DOLO-266919 format. One record per atom (N, C-alpha, C): atom name; residue in three letters; x, y negated, z negated. Coordinates in pm, 1 decimal, decimal comma. Atoms other than C-alpha are relative to their C-alpha. Example, Ala and Ser with C-alpha at 12.3 -4.5 7.8 and 13.67 -1.06 7.14 Angstrom:
// DOLO-266919
site:code:xx:yy:zz
N:ALA:89,0:119,0:0,0
CA:ALA:1230,0:450,0:-780,0
C:ALA:90,0:-120,0:0,0
N:SER:-82,0:119,0:6,0
CA:SER:1367,0:106,0:-714,0
C:SER:-77,0:-109,0:-73,0
This chain:
// DOLO-266919
site:code:xx:yy:zz
N:UNK:-3,0:-124,7:69,8
CA:UNK:1105,1:-2506,6:2252,6
C:UNK:-139,4:33,3:-45,7
N:UNK:136,8:-42,7:35,7
CA:UNK:788,6:-2306,1:2197,7
C:UNK:7,7:109,3:-108,1
N:UNK:9,9:-102,5:106,8
CA:UNK:685,9:-2085,7:1905,9
C:UNK:-121,7:83,8:26,5
N:UNK:108,5:-98,4:-16,0
CA:UNK:478,0:-1775,8:1941,3
C:UNK:-43,5:52,9:-135,9
N:UNK:53,2:-46,9:125,1
CA:UNK:251,6:-1682,9:1657,5
C:UNK:-85,1:129,9:29,3
N:UNK:76,7:-126,2:-19,5
CA:UNK:122,3:-1322,2:1640,8
C:UNK:-90,8:14,7:-119,2
N:UNK:96,4:-10,9:107,2
CA:UNK:-191,4:-1286,5:1435,7
C:UNK:-55,1:142,0:-21,4
N:UNK:45,6:-140,5:14,8
CA:UNK:-275,0:-919,9:1494,2
C:UNK:90,4:80,6:-82,6
N:UNK:-85,0:-82,5:84,7
CA:UNK:-156,4:-672,7:1236,6
C:UNK:66,8:111,2:86,2
N:UNK:-72,4:-106,0:-58,9
CA:UNK:111,4:-432,1:1350,9
C:UNK:44,4:97,1:-108,9
N:UNK:-28,5:-99,3:99,8
CA:UNK:212,2:-110,6:1173,5
C:UNK:105,3:-36,3:-107,1
N:UNK:-101,9:37,7:93,0
CA:UNK:531,2:-246,0:1007,2
C:UNK:-15,3:-135,3:-63,0
N:UNK:19,9:135,2:43,2
CA:UNK:387,7:-581,5:925,9
C:UNK:-14,8:-11,9:-154,0
N:UNK:19,5:26,0:138,9
CA:UNK:401,5:-731,5:581,9
C:UNK:-135,2:-66,7:-20,3
N:UNK:136,5:50,1:21,3
CA:UNK:54,1:-798,7:443,7
C:UNK:-3,4:-87,8:-126,9
N:UNK:18,3:85,5:120,5
CA:UNK:-50,5:-1075,7:203,5
C:UNK:-89,5:77,3:-101,1
N:UNK:74,5:-65,6:107,5
CA:UNK:-238,3:-995,6:-115,3
C:UNK:-143,9:38,9:47,3
N:UNK:137,7:-25,0:-45,0
CA:UNK:-586,8:-1018,2:41,7
C:UNK:-1,1:111,9:99,6
N:UNK:-5,0:-105,6:-100,0
CA:UNK:-488,9:-799,4:341,7
C:UNK:38,1:132,2:-62,3
N:UNK:-41,4:-123,1:65,7
CA:UNK:-317,5:-546,2:119,8
C:UNK:-117,5:62,2:-81,0
N:UNK:118,1:-48,4:73,0
CA:UNK:-622,9:-522,6:-107,6
C:UNK:-102,8:58,4:90,0
N:UNK:96,5:-48,8:-94,6
CA:UNK:-848,2:-480,1:190,9
C:UNK:45,6:138,5:56,1
N:UNK:-55,4:-125,7:-55,9
CA:UNK:-618,2:-206,1:329,7
C:UNK:-23,0:116,6:-104,0
N:UNK:11,7:-100,3:107,6
CA:UNK:-638,0:-21,1:-10,3
C:UNK:-146,6:19,6:-41,1
N:UNK:138,2:-7,3:41,3
CA:UNK:-1014,1:-84,8:-45,4
C:UNK:-24,4:-56,0:-139,1
N:UNK:9,7:61,0:132,1
CA:UNK:-966,6:-298,0:-355,8
C:UNK:-31,1:-151,7:9,8
N:UNK:8,4:144,9:1,0
CA:UNK:-1033,6:-654,5:-460,9
C:UNK:140,6:-58,2:-18,6
N:UNK:-129,2:65,6:11,7
CA:UNK:-743,3:-896,0:-439,2
C:UNK:35,4:-24,6:-144,2
N:UNK:-29,3:22,7:142,5
CA:UNK:-782,1:-967,4:-813,5
C:UNK:57,1:125,1:-65,8
N:UNK:-54,0:-125,5:54,4
CA:UNK:-708,0:-601,4:-883,7
C:UNK:148,4:8,2:26,9
N:UNK:-140,6:1,7:-31,1
CA:UNK:-374,5:-625,8:-704,3
C:UNK:74,6:-105,1:-83,1
N:UNK:-61,3:105,2:83,0
CA:UNK:-301,2:-950,3:-888,9
C:UNK:26,9:48,9:-143,8
N:UNK:-10,9:-54,2:136,8
CA:UNK:-364,6:-778,3:-1222,5
C:UNK:108,8:103,7:-8,5
N:UNK:-102,5:-107,7:-0,5
CA:UNK:-157,7:-471,9:-1131,7
C:UNK:141,6:-58,6:8,5
N:UNK:-133,2:60,3:-17,8
CA:UNK:132,1:-690,6:-1023,3
C:UNK:49,7:-62,4:-128,2
N:UNK:-38,3:64,9:125,1
CA:UNK:132,9:-883,9:-1350,4
C:UNK:35,0:106,3:-109,0
N:UNK:-21,1:-105,2:100,0
CA:UNK:125,1:-555,5:-1551,7
C:UNK:104,9:101,1:41,4
N:UNK:-101,6:-91,9:-49,9
CA:UNK:383,2:-376,3:-1340,7
C:UNK:-58,4:127,2:55,1
N:UNK:67,7:-117,7:-61,3
CA:UNK:127,5:-130,4:-1195,8
C:UNK:-9,4:-26,0:150,5
N:UNK:28,2:20,4:-139,6
CA:UNK:27,0:-85,1:-838,7
C:UNK:120,3:24,0:93,8
N:UNK:-105,2:-30,6:-97,7
CA:UNK:233,9:-61,8:-519,7
C:UNK:111,2:-104,3:-9,9
N:UNK:-112,6:95,3:-0,6
CA:UNK:577,7:-221,9:-484,7
C:UNK:-32,1:-117,3:98,7
N:UNK:22,9:112,3:-85,7
CA:UNK:582,3:-567,3:-330,2
C:UNK:128,0:-77,5:20,6
N:UNK:-114,2:85,0:-34,3
CA:UNK:820,7:-821,4:-180,6
C:UNK:-38,1:-139,8:-54,5
N:UNK:23,1:134,6:48,0
CA:UNK:851,2:-1159,7:-358,0
C:UNK:116,4:-86,9:40,9
N:UNK:-98,2:100,7:-36,2
CA:UNK:1036,7:-1453,7:-209,8
C:UNK:-59,3:-135,4:-45,2
N:UNK:60,2:118,3:59,4
CA:UNK:972,4:-1762,8:-416,4
C:UNK:-138,2:31,4:-53,4
N:UNK:137,6:-27,3:40,1
CA:UNK:598,4:-1770,8:-461,9
C:UNK:-74,4:89,5:100,1
N:UNK:58,9:-80,4:-102,3
CA:UNK:529,9:-1565,7:-151,9
C:UNK:5,5:150,4:-38,9
N:UNK:14,6:-141,1:30,3
CA:UNK:401,6:-1211,3:-213,9
C:UNK:-40,9:72,2:127,9
N:UNK:36,2:-80,0:-110,9
CA:UNK:393,8:-952,1:62,1
C:UNK:14,3:150,2:-29,4
N:UNK:-4,8:-145,1:14,1
CA:UNK:332,2:-579,2:82,5
C:UNK:30,8:65,6:137,0
N:UNK:-23,0:-73,9:-123,1
CA:UNK:478,2:-348,5:348,5
C:UNK:-103,6:108,2:3,6
N:UNK:99,9:-104,4:-18,8
CA:UNK:217,3:-116,9:491,1
C:UNK:52,5:139,5:-44,3
N:UNK:-59,3:-126,7:38,3
CA:UNK:457,4:175,9:432,6
C:UNK:0,5:13,9:-155,6
N:UNK:10,4:-1,3:149,9
CA:UNK:467,7:79,6:56,4
C:UNK:-137,3:40,6:-43,5
N:UNK:139,3:-29,4:37,1
CA:UNK:91,2:91,6:42,6
C:UNK:-37,8:146,2:29,3
N:UNK:26,4:-140,2:-34,9
CA:UNK:76,8:428,4:219,2
C:UNK:69,6:93,1:-105,7
N:UNK:-70,0:-80,5:101,5
CA:UNK:338,1:570,6:-23,7
C:UNK:-72,8:-5,8:-133,6
N:UNK:75,5:17,7:121,0
CA:UNK:138,9:432,8:-316,3
C:UNK:-123,6:90,5:3,0
N:UNK:116,3:-83,5:-10,1
CA:UNK:-171,2:607,7:-193,9
C:UNK:36,5:150,5:-2,7
N:UNK:-45,3:-138,7:0,5
CA:UNK:14,5:932,6:-130,2
C:UNK:33,9:49,3:-142,3
N:UNK:-28,7:-34,9:139,0
CA:UNK:131,9:926,8:-492,7
C:UNK:-119,8:23,9:-88,1
N:UNK:122,3:-18,9:71,3
CA:UNK:-228,5:938,5:-598,7
C:UNK:-87,4:110,0:51,0
N:UNK:72,9:-117,1:-54,1
CA:UNK:-336,4:1249,5:-412,7
C:UNK:-21,8:97,5:-115,5
N:UNK:32,4:-93,8:107,5
CA:UNK:-512,2:1482,2:-656,5
C:UNK:-83,6:116,8:57,9
N:UNK:76,2:-118,0:-40,0
CA:UNK:-667,8:1827,5:-627,1
C:UNK:-136,1:1,9:-72,7
N:UNK:125,2:4,3:70,8
CA:UNK:-938,6:1763,6:-888,4
C:UNK:1,7:-125,0:-86,6
N:UNK:6,1:120,0:86,3
CA:UNK:-1059,0:1486,9:-1121,2
C:UNK:75,2:20,8:-129,4
N:UNK:-72,8:-23,8:122,8
CA:UNK:-882,8:1655,7:-1410,0
C:UNK:150,3:12,1:24,6
N:UNK:-142,8:-6,7:-36,8
CA:UNK:-548,1:1667,3:-1222,4
C:UNK:69,4:-125,0:-45,7
N:UNK:-69,9:120,4:45,8
CA:UNK:-299,6:1436,9:-1391,6
C:UNK:118,9:-36,1:90,2
N:UNK:-101,4:43,2:-93,5
CA:UNK:-75,5:1403,3:-1090,2
C:UNK:92,9:105,7:50,1
N:UNK:-84,4:-108,2:-45,9
CA:UNK:59,6:1740,9:-998,3
C:UNK:-53,5:61,3:126,8
N:UNK:55,1:-48,8:-132,9
CA:UNK:-101,5:1765,8:-652,5
C:UNK:108,6:58,9:80,3
N:UNK:-96,4:-65,0:-86,2
CA:UNK:67,6:1986,9:-403,9
C:UNK:25,9:-90,6:122,9
N:UNK:-26,7:89,3:-105,9
CA:UNK:211,8:1713,1:-189,2
C:UNK:71,8:61,9:113,4
N:UNK:-67,6:-69,7:-105,6
CA:UNK:428,0:1951,4:3,9
C:UNK:-102,3:61,3:100,2
N:UNK:106,2:-57,7:-82,0
CA:UNK:116,6:2126,1:133,1
C:UNK:-70,5:-113,2:82,3
N:UNK:65,5:113,7:-60,2
CA:UNK:-46,1:1791,7:210,0
C:UNK:88,9:-58,5:112,7
N:UNK:-97,3:55,6:-96,1
CA:UNK:268,3:1667,6:393,7
C:UNK:7,8:94,2:122,6
N:UNK:-6,3:-93,6:-113,7
CA:UNK:280,0:1983,5:605,1
C:UNK:-129,8:-8,2:83,7
N:UNK:124,7:16,6:-72,3
CA:UNK:-87,4:1933,6:698,4
C:UNK:11,6:-122,7:91,9
N:UNK:-14,8:126,8:-74,2
CA:UNK:-2,8:1579,5:814,2
C:UNK:90,5:19,7:122,5
N:UNK:-98,6:-26,4:-111,8
CA:UNK:290,9:1703,0:1028,5
C:UNK:-63,6:83,5:109,7
N:UNK:57,4:-88,6:-97,3
CA:UNK:77,7:1962,7:1199,7
C:UNK:-102,9:-66,4:89,4
N:UNK:99,6:73,3:-77,0
CA:UNK:-165,5:1704,3:1332,0
C:UNK:54,2:-48,1:132,7
């Protein structure tokens, strides 16, 4: 019986803390802190294992789209979503 190990990231893959932080452009310590405080993207926890789905990270980023630095979170996501669909 042989086991195949795939090491290349695929779109639906679950990322570990370091990989997720890299994907978001953050330090791993930032994700650790956010997780402890209940901030940051949703994650999967099985025992001590922490994983992030790429789709969760993308949704987390989409929730932070702003029109200006003074915008407190009311960005026009419908307009942004329609721009994405037209690509």
